[in-house]
C-alpha positions as CSV (number, residue, x, y, z in Angstrom):
1,M,0.0,0.1,0.1
2,E,2.9,2.4,0.4
3,K,4.2,2.1,-3.0
4,P,1.1,4.1,-4.7
5,Y,1.5,7.0,-2.1
6,F,5.1,7.4,-2.8
7,S,4.4,7.0,-6.5
8,F,2.0,9.6,-6.4
9,L,4.3,12.2,-4.6
10,F,7.1,11.4,-7.0
11,I,4.8,12.3,-10.0
12,L,3.6,15.4,-8.2
13,W,7.2,16.5,-7.4
14,Q,8.2,15.8,-11.0
15,T,4.9,17.7,-12.3
16,F,5.9,20.7,-10.1
17,F,9.4,20.8,-10.9
18,L,8.4,20.6,-14.8
19,L,6.0,23.5,-14.5
20,A,8.5,25.7,-12.6
21,S,11.2,25.1,-14.9
22,A,8.6,26.1,-17.8
23,C,7.6,29.2,-16.2
24,Y,11.3,30.2,-15.5
25,V,12.4,29.6,-19.0
26,Y,9.3,31.5,-20.5
27,S,10.0,34.6,-18.4
28,Q,13.8,34.3,-18.8
29,S,13.3,34.7,-22.6
30,K,11.8,38.0,-22.3
31,Q,14.4,39.2,-20.0
32,D,17.2,37.9,-22.4
33,S,15.8,39.8,-25.3
34,V,15.9,43.2,-23.1
35,N,19.4,42.2,-21.8
36,Y,20.7,41.4,-25.5
37,H,19.4,44.7,-26.7
38,Y,20.6,46.7,-23.8
39,E,24.2,45.4,-24.4
40,S,23.7,46.3,-28.0
41,L,23.2,49.8,-26.7
42,L,26.1,49.9,-24.4
43,K,28.7,48.4,-26.8
44,I,28.4,49.5,-30.3
45,E,29.6,46.6,-32.2
46,N,27.7,47.2,-35.3
47,N,25.2,49.8,-36.3
48,Q,22.6,46.9,-37.2
49,R,22.6,45.7,-33.8
50,T,22.1,49.1,-32.4
51,L,19.3,50.0,-34.9
52,D,17.6,46.5,-33.8
53,A,17.9,47.6,-30.2
54,I,16.4,51.1,-30.9
55,A,13.5,49.3,-33.0
56,F,13.0,46.8,-30.0
57,F,12.8,49.6,-27.3
58,E,10.3,51.6,-29.5
59,N,8.0,48.8,-29.6
60,E,8.5,48.2,-25.9
61,L,7.9,51.9,-25.5
62,E,4.5,51.7,-27.6
63,A,3.5,48.8,-25.4
64,K,4.0,50.7,-22.3
65,L,2.2,53.9,-23.4
66,K,-0.8,52.0,-24.4
67,R,-0.9,50.5,-20.8
68,K,-0.3,54.0,-19.5
69,D,2.9,53.1,-17.9
70,S,4.5,56.4,-17.8
71,A,7.6,55.6,-15.6
72,N,8.4,52.4,-17.7
73,A,7.7,54.6,-20.9
74,A,10.1,57.2,-19.7
75,Y,12.8,54.5,-19.1
76,Y,12.4,53.2,-22.8
77,L,12.4,56.5,-24.1
78,E,15.8,56.9,-22.4
79,L,17.0,53.8,-23.8
80,V,15.9,54.9,-27.3
81,S,17.6,58.4,-26.8
82,M,20.6,56.8,-25.8
83,G,21.0,54.5,-29.0
84,Q,20.1,57.2,-30.9
85,L,23.1,59.6,-29.5
86,K,25.4,56.7,-29.8
87,I,24.7,56.5,-33.6
88,G,24.6,60.2,-34.3
89,Q,21.1,60.9,-34.5
90,Y,21.2,63.9,-32.2
91,F,18.2,65.5,-32.9
92,D,16.0,62.5,-32.5
93,S,17.8,61.7,-29.3
94,E,17.3,65.3,-27.8
95,K,13.6,64.9,-28.7
96,N,13.1,61.8,-26.9
97,A,15.2,62.8,-24.0
98,I,13.1,66.0,-23.4
99,T,9.8,63.9,-23.8
100,A,11.1,61.5,-21.2
101,L,11.9,64.4,-18.9
102,K,8.5,65.7,-19.2
103,I,7.0,62.5,-18.4
104,L,9.2,62.2,-15.4
105,D,8.2,65.7,-14.4
106,S,4.5,64.8,-14.4
107,L,5.2,61.7,-12.2
108,E,5.5,61.8,-8.4
109,E,9.1,62.2,-7.2
110,N,11.2,59.2,-5.9
111,T,14.5,58.1,-6.1
112,S,14.5,56.1,-9.5
113,N,12.8,59.1,-11.0
114,F,15.3,61.5,-9.6
115,S,18.2,59.1,-11.1
116,A,16.4,58.9,-14.3
117,K,16.3,62.7,-14.6
118,G,19.9,63.0,-13.9
119,R,20.8,60.4,-16.5
120,L,18.7,62.1,-19.0
121,L,20.2,65.5,-18.2
122,L,23.8,64.1,-18.6
123,S,22.6,62.9,-22.0
124,L,21.3,66.1,-23.1
125,G,24.8,67.6,-22.0
126,A,26.6,64.9,-24.2
127,N,24.3,65.4,-26.9
128,Y,24.8,69.2,-27.1
129,R,28.6,68.7,-26.7
130,D,28.8,66.4,-29.7
131,R,26.9,69.1,-31.6
132,F,29.0,71.9,-30.4
133,D,26.0,73.5,-28.9
134,Y,27.9,75.0,-25.9
135,E,25.1,77.5,-24.9
136,N,22.9,74.5,-24.4
137,E,25.4,72.0,-23.0
138,I,26.0,74.6,-20.0
139,K,22.4,74.4,-19.2
140,Y,22.6,70.4,-18.8
């Protein structure tokens, strides 16, 4: 009589392990895409990977805007702006950084928003420096 009980527990344990690993693999694939494209922005190896990363983050931005998730939309705008700055699309980068700052200004103040504003202001300063726009660079 003890044998069916242990078999049942063994099958139950295997099922739980299988489901848990399947959930981990599913959630990990989304995170891996974000990490892959984020690394593409940080390390410019070729322009195509950077353009793919910008397109990926623009799609994520659209999804966040549809859900009215302003904080994450500002984050994805920051990433798009960073990629555009790295490949020399200065005016688009400036537009996206300013849009992200406006979104962050409309949100409640907290530490992560404050840090994001700092990064965006530094990005704008670098953008103006690269364009030799010293009057605006001094502002940021």
